[in-house]
N, C-alpha and C positions, 0 to 999 in steps of 0.2 A: 341744614343741620337737623331741624325738627323732623323732617321726613325720614332721615337716617335713624334717628332715635326711635321713632314709631316703627319702622321696618325691623330694626333689631329686637324691639319688644315683642313684636308679633312673630319673629323667628324663634326667639327664646321661648315663648309661651307655646309654640307649636312643638319644640323639641321636648318640653316638659310633658305636654299632653301625650306625645308619642311614647315617651318612656313610661308614662302611667299606663298606657295601652298595652305595652309590652308586658309589664308586671301582671295586668289584669288577665292577658291571654294565658300567661304562664300559670296562673292560678285557676284557669278554666272558665274565666269570664271574659267575653268579648263585648266591649261597649258598642252599642249601635251608633253608626255614623251615617244615618239616613234621614233625609227630609222627604216626608210623604205629603202628597197633595191628593185630596179627594174632591171630585166635583159633583156635588149634590145639586146642582142647578140644572135649568132646562137649556142652556146654551153652551157652546164651546168656550173655553177658558184658556188664554195664553198664560203660562206660568213661568216664572223666572226666579232663580235663587241668586242673590248677591252675597259675595264673601265679606269678610270683615273690613276690607279696604274699598268696598263698593263696586267691584268688578263682578261680571257676570260668570257664574259657576255652571249653572245648567239652565236649560229652558225647553219649552215644548208646548204643543197644542193638546189640550185635554178635552175629550168629549163629554157630553153629559153622561152622568152616572160612572164615569172612569175614574181611574187613579194611576198614579205614577209614583215611583220611588227613585229618588236620586241619592246615590251612594258616594262615600269617600269624603265625608265631612268630619272635621276634627271636634270632638267635644270640648267644651269650655270656651268656644268662640261664639260670637253673635253673627246671625246670618239674616238677611233680608228676604222675606218671602213676599212675592208679588203675584197677584192674580188680576188679569185684565179680562172681563166678560166681554166677548166678542159678538159681533152682529151675524157673522156667518160661521157655518159648520167647520170651515177650513182655517178658522181663527182670522180671517180677513175681514174687511169692512171696519166700520166704526167701533170704537171702544164704548160699551154701554155702562161699564163700571170699572174703576181702577182702584184697587185696594193693596196696600203694602204694610207689613208689620216687621219689626226686627225682634228676634227671640234669641236668647242664648241657649246654645245646646249643652245639656249636661251629660254626664257619664252613664246615666240610668236609662234615659229614654230619648229618642230623636225628637225632631220637630214635626208636628202634624198640622197641616193646613186644610181646613174644611170650607169649600166655597158653597154658599147656600142662597136660596132665594125665598124671601119672606112672602106670606100671604098678600101682602099689600103690593108685591111687585118689586121690592127693592133687593138687591144683591148685597150680601155681606160674607165677611171671612172671619172664622174662628180659628186662632192659632194657639197650639199648646206645645209645651216642652217639659212636662213632668212637674210643673208647679213653681219653676224658678222665674 
């Protein structure tokens, strides 16, 4: 029963968000529904987007200095962004660093995840979403 209530809440929230999107498009504003990843590190990174119920929405291998945009996400939901720094250029081999953060996407700006390497050799991820 609890799962049905959760699913109904997610569905209703999605419908409300879509209705707001239609109103925004009619007024000339289209809210971004994009999750951006930027790899500022020296290694390949396997990136994954998780939706509000923990299922994988998008994924891919991101080369050093590269970026990728995943589209089709609904503002007002929380999304998990995960980055796994990998040993090999093809995103194979062992995982050197595994980072994940959940952010709520708002109607003004999408989610941006920056994968970085500090001077002391540690990898870290900075995730922004317009200040929410």
